[in-house]
C-alpha positions in Angstrom: 10.7 8.7 2.2 11.1 6.8 -1.0 12.4 3.8 0.8 9.6 3.8 3.4 6.8 4.2 0.8 8.4 1.8 -1.6 8.3 -0.9 1.1 4.6 -0.7 1.4 3.2 -2.7 -1.5 0.3 -1.6 -3.6 -2.4 -3.8 -5.2 -0.3 -4.1 -8.4 3.2 -3.3 -9.5 4.8 -2.6 -12.8 7.3 -5.0 -14.4 10.6 -3.1 -14.7 11.3 -4.4 -18.2 7.9 -4.8 -19.9 6.2 -2.0 -18.0 3.1 -4.3 -17.8 1.2 -4.7 -14.6 2.1 -7.6 -12.3 0.5 -8.9 -9.1 1.6 -7.5 -5.8 -1.0 -7.6 -3.0 -3.7 -8.3 -5.6 -3.7 -11.7 -7.4 -6.3 -10.7 -10.0 -8.0 -7.6 -11.3 -10.8 -6.7 -13.7 -11.9 -3.5 -15.3 -15.3 -1.9 -15.0 -17.1 -0.8 -18.2 -17.2 2.8 -16.9 -13.4 3.2 -17.4 -13.2 4.4 -13.7 -13.5 1.2 -11.7 -11.1 -1.7 -11.1 -12.0 -4.8 -9.2 -9.2 -6.4 -7.2 -8.8 -9.8 -5.5 -6.5 -9.5 -2.5 -4.0 -12.3 -1.9 -5.3 -14.1 1.2 -1.6 -14.8 2.2 -0.9 -11.0 2.4 0.2 -9.9 5.9 1.5 -6.9 7.6 5.0 -7.1 9.0 3.5 -7.6 12.5 1.8 -10.8 11.2 -1.8 -9.5 11.0 -3.7 -10.2 7.8 -4.1 -7.5 5.1 -7.8 -7.3 4.3 -10.3 -5.2 2.3 -10.8 -3.2 5.5 -7.2 -1.9 5.2 -7.9 -0.5 1.8 -11.2 1.1 3.0 -9.2 2.7 5.8 -6.7 4.1 3.3 -9.5 6.4 2.1 -10.4 7.5 5.6 -6.8 8.0 6.5 -5.8 9.9 3.4 -8.8 12.2 3.6 -8.3 13.0 7.3 -7.4 16.5 8.2 -5.3 15.1 11.0 -2.5 13.8 8.8 -1.8 17.3 7.6 -1.1 16.3 4.0 -2.9 18.5 1.5 -1.7 16.6 -1.5 -2.9 13.2 -0.2 -6.2 14.8 1.1 -6.8 16.2 -2.4 -5.7 13.1 -4.4 -7.8 10.7 -2.3 -10.8 12.9 -2.6 -10.6 14.1 -6.2 -8.9 11.1 -7.9 -10.1 8.2 -5.8 -13.9 8.4 -5.5 -14.7 5.2 -3.6 -13.3 2.0 -2.3 -15.9 -0.7 -1.9 -15.6 -4.0 0.0 -17.3 -7.1 -1.4 -15.7 -9.5 1.1 -12.5 -9.7 3.1 -10.4 -10.2 -0.1 -12.4 -8.4 -2.8 -12.6 -4.7 -3.4 -13.2 -2.2 -6.1 -11.6 1.2 -6.5 -13.5 3.8 -8.5 -11.8 6.9 -9.6 -13.1 10.4 -10.1 -12.3 10.4 -13.8 -12.6 7.9 -16.6 -9.1 6.9 -17.9 -7.7 4.7 -20.6 -7.6 1.1 -19.5 -3.8 1.0 -19.4 -3.7 3.9 -16.9 -6.3 2.6 -14.5 -4.0 0.4 -12.5 -1.4 3.2 -12.2 -3.9 5.6 -10.8 -6.2 3.3 -8.8 -3.9 0.5 -7.6 -3.7 1.9 -4.1 -1.7 0.7 -1.1 -3.4 -0.5 2.2 -3.1 1.4 5.4 -2.9 -0.7 8.7 -6.1 0.3 10.5 -4.9 -1.5 13.6 -1.8 0.6 13.9 -3.2 4.1 13.9 -5.5 6.3 15.9 -6.4 9.4 13.8 -6.9 12.4 16.0 -5.4 15.9 16.5 -2.2 14.4 18.0 -1.5 12.2 15.0 1.6 14.0 13.7 3.1 14.2 17.1 2.2 10.6 18.1 3.2 8.9 14.8 6.0 11.1 13.3 8.8 8.7 14.5 6.7 5.6 15.2 7.6 2.4 13.1 4.3 1.2 11.5 3.7 -2.3 10.1 4.1 -2.5 6.4 3.5 -5.1 3.6 6.9 -5.2 2.1 10.1 -7.2 2.5 11.9 -4.8 4.9 10.9 -3.2 8.2 12.6 -0.2 9.8 14.8 -1.6 12.5 16.8 1.4 13.7 16.6 5.2 13.4 19.3 7.7 14.4 17.5 11.0 13.8 19.4 13.1 11.4 22.0 10.4 10.8 20.5 7.2 9.4 17.6 4.9 9.0 18.1 1.1 8.9 15.9 -1.5 7.3 16.1 -5.2 8.1 14.8 -7.9 5.8 11.7 -9.7 7.2 12.6 -13.4 7.0 8.9 -14.3 7.3 7.7 -11.9 4.6 4.5 -13.3 3.1 5.5 -12.3 -0.5 9.0 -13.8 -0.7 8.0 -16.8 -2.8 5.6 -14.9 -5.2 6.7 -15.2 -8.8 8.0 -11.7 -9.3 9.6 -11.5 -5.9 11.8 -14.6 -6.1 15.5 -13.8 -6.0 14.8 -10.2 -5.0 15.1 -8.5 -1.7 18.0 -10.7 -0.6 20.1 -8.1 1.2 19.7 -8.6 4.9 20.1 -4.9 6.0 20.0 -1.5 4.3 21.3 1.6 6.0 20.6 5.0 4.5 
């Protein structure tokens, strides 16, 4: 699970040494005066592993998805209802995320720097768990699931065309061609 979730980028990341926020899918961010809202500019180069653009709509869909009873995930249902109040779209590459509680500025990105969910890849209904439990879904990171042997292994292959490979904090990272767990 950690490998799958870790391969879907969030709006921001945390630098491993400095522990300061660094760009991921967002190129810029600004804080609202209410200590609940963060405004994000989405990198227009950001793409899903299937080549489709990542847009504000994918972040709006994250809220619909995570609040859905069909995903059968009480923790996500609760977090994206109680902790994430709204995601607002201003244009295809600009959003704001408003939390349920005011937080210190240094914590806002950690709590509200959400990941996108590919609207085009899902149909949320009562069959969601059965239909998507073993389906490979597009992601925003450098690797894509390429092979699964249930109960034995999962294999990830590096996406040679990954949109983020030349970003400052990604250079010289993710250079293993295949990972098998």
